C-alpha angles and dihedrals in degrees: 000000000000110000112241143171115254130210091258093054088058099046098075098046123110093236092053090053089054092047090052093049089052091050093052090050091050093051089047090055096055126080121223098269095049091049093051093047090063091058095067124062120258091219140343096300106007137078130219120269121224106198092181092070095032096257117146124203112270122225121213130191140186109249132154092131104012140358110256097177130220096328131078099220135010109008124121123355107247139169118284111211126200110276121269099263090051090051092045090053088076087069085211125131087195091059088049091053093049089050089053092050090048091052087048089058090049092048092050091049087061096037090246115158102186128039114201098225171121103072104217102175113122133251091249094160126013090232092070106122096208099048092108087073093051127072110229152324092261122084097208094050090043092050097048094048090046092052092051091050095048091048090052094054096040096048086065093050095259118126121232120207111206109209157245107007108220147015091325099148102139141035105220108114086348098166094054108021119123110224104210117201142140124257092249094053090048093050101042101038118013098034097043096080091051092045088053097051090050096044100036102030108022095232111212096206139021125194119225115222134233100245133083121246113213090340100315121103112243096236089055099038102127091178095056099033108037099020104040109020102036106026106028098036093031094232106176095182133101125280109212125186125241109257109288090353094121116092106158136055112206097025094055095041091051093039096066105267111137107183132032118210139236119017175280103012123013132123100314123045104076092002094059090045086057095046090056093049091050091052096248094115124032116233086229088064090054088049092055091050088052092044090055092046093051090047090056092044090053091049090054096043100254101111123069107340105028120222124247120236121226113261091217131031131179106280112246089233095037123116096253095053096041091053092049091051096044093053093044091054097040095046092052096049115107132225104220098177133003114174118192092356095292089160137087091047108233118249087242096052107146126221114351126194116201111203137187144056087263087058093059101029098030112190109237102175142017125251132267132033093348093069121114135178107252124197089240143337114229106214121217089247091056093044095052093041091054093047099042101030131252090263093061100040129073117186120208123183118236136210124308111274103183137075092184115041120219124234114284119279113260091249092057099064137043134191106257090217103047101020088226119137110273135040142295116245121201123187119194135181125229092278092055095253116148111249095175138355117185145151116255112205093211135049096251136038140190124238125197098050094101131286139096094298091067092071092046126121089201138018125200127201117197133177145157116236114237106225134159095204138358108299139182103240138191105223131176151114139283122207141066120278142056112315136182113202119198127186140127106324091350130105113147136146119213135177114219118194129237125245121253106226130063111286094004092126087063102035097045110015115182120249137214127184141172133185126251137169104240135192123212111283094020111163122226122190128188122188122198116199128197143048116339118241140151107302143124118248129188151149127249120213123156137128114285109256118243119242113276098248091053093048093047093049092050094050092048092050091052094046091055089058097053140075094227131017115208107196118194117200137154151112129307136214089278091071100028105051147106114268101026131068125206124254098200137018090224111117113248123258123009094314094130091053091049092054090047093052094045092047091053091051104039133084091220128007123202115184119206110196110209098197142101101215135042123293134186115261109194089161096054096111093053101054128073100225143004124204114189101214102177120196099320106192128229096327090050098134097041089051095048087050093050090050097046094047096044097242087125115021111238092224096159121140119213116258093195133051113245116221119213093220143017116278097025124126139051094291128025122147121072094187113111120220114224087346096307129117109188117200091215095167089068115191091348094091122156116334089007094066094040090056093048090050096055091227124126121231125213090256126001126230106266095033123138134131107203116187104292141051128252135209120199117205133181120343138194138190124229110204126207087250087064095052109035104354092232103108148349103253120130103268096181141338125218128203141176111241132184133186101227099177133083098254132065113256150182115234123194107209108204126199122204130182120215105193122225089238105080090209088067115082125234110261139192107247100173148337138195136193127232125190110204134176119226110292093008119134130202140177106236122202119201115199110215127215118232090208089075092051101060136085126216112236103211094188092053095035093228146091122267133183122259112259114271120271134035130119138282115224116203106200154155085232127318089283090063111036110176105179130025120194137171115245111251091242112107116228116257 
């Protein structure tokens, strides 16, 4: 794991003492109103400055897989990284640290002080809509990777914000749901990643979630915020609310929340001043919130001596950044099956047909607040065509995969006044007077963030459709409100409903479309009437999809004429998104039928799955290989090509257990009953529960084949008694490892503990990577974490060691255990 400075390391330094003195002096210099003003955002993603005490305004940005900046949509073009599960599939804390450092560069380029990530909730059920943002189903793996990520950011002076604290593993009723779980499960599973980012990386901020935990709202949870996080763990950083999550004044201020976002307005500001004066909140409590805010500001260079920003940063579309992102994506991809050495594709592979809507419209990122505006997204079709040559690659569209089309790609529309890619937005008052007319360098925009459009009675979006020939198009609008769409042969008025939760009109805007035959340069205009508010607005324009039977027949015919068929299928932002959980693991549309038809017609079929979370694979036994590609970011197609051709070994290991059918696994439904979601599986989450049930999943957590074969030899266990004499935990395991294939490879050696007590689930306790050439042997040591080998005694209110005994499993995932050893602890 990356070595970092913890909060405790800093506390005793002379510099830290001087900073604390300066913070106390600043607090003393402010009256109550000015102190309270600092504790609510100044805008959607910024905080108030206070020049009198040397405090600059901090800028925050969403950022698990890219730094968008201080706007929700549009804004600066920035690098789009692979999604969190794909990065986690490296099982490498060093990679996580490099990702944090890369994001710090992206943040500094935009003068952003605080990145709102990583997401370290767990993959409790595969239906969770936001799992693509989170690392894994295992608390130890999640915590270790998160600590590396946080350290990588903070070593560059950019704050990380691990989120969402706590028990926020699903999106259904996310703002009100009560997550019900016992104290032991909280401690051993869901708190562990947060404990690790505090202890191992000294996180400077933590974000409190929307939900309730055992009946108490997260932003008011004094036991978890004040008692555990701040007092027991010694966290001296800032607790910030999720956006619009705070609904109380005194309860949240007393409960341990330090900063309410966004602003201005909200439940603090004047309300908190009044609560202090009424004796409901002590002014010393306000002082502590300000103290933590100023401490964060100092750490990011916004208090006292302000930081300098780099004049030049790596360009998001420059060769350095593109190569970094391509390798990060390709190296984390996972080979799920590979019959008869179908992969990697040989350099002299003949004719290749690339099939599927995901091949031409590759999904690079999930939906919601994690989205950024990348410089480009390389599709799989483009990546393989570039790698193999246009003379060897044929591209065939697949079946429709969306119910709600996205806004048009930038290349599809142009501003009719300037001719630039994008749209024209015109805002008018009730009398029809133009308040603002401007070019939008994107095909959607957000209102309600400030500007002339916020006072408009109507907003008009206009664009010309960029076509090379007459085309039957699907055109329409995205966004809540009353719209009138006008175009060739089209004049229709529709009412699109608003979402229910905070921010839903941005995160999941409603969509309406119709079909029209358009000539090149055809103009479409959409007028929205009514009061302005915070919402996402956009235009839809794309070729009308063919009927499924027609698309499948064309794909099968093309597959029969090729040497290799590469079928690209997966999920979209409709399934993998903030605000919505899935109801099935089946892929949308007729994608399964498409794969089955291609496999029946092709000589060799390789399936690339463009999704971050498990899908059903009814065709698995009929295809030659499956590459799990995740959501690969802006270099998606180039990374898939590098993985398929073996330029970069896709050595990833799964971070989630894949069920074979809907309903399987220790936890399934995300739907609360009467507002409550009980975590009935307790500590047996993910692979732990699968192992206890005796049932086999489709693919185990930790599974991945890579491109070579491995032989495991003799192993041994090193106990805690052998290292420091204090306890009998497993300190390390060692095993002989040999690369028995004909290619160099990376192996992830995994160590699991199966406790002697059958009531205790198996658990991951450590892992290590080995890079070996063909025929090379090595003795690999896996250091094991004692935090995964303890039990919370709720009655005594303390940790205790697991009972002695049990076995250690050295494995390539629990579906492929290679060595079984007794722990060195003698039974009682």
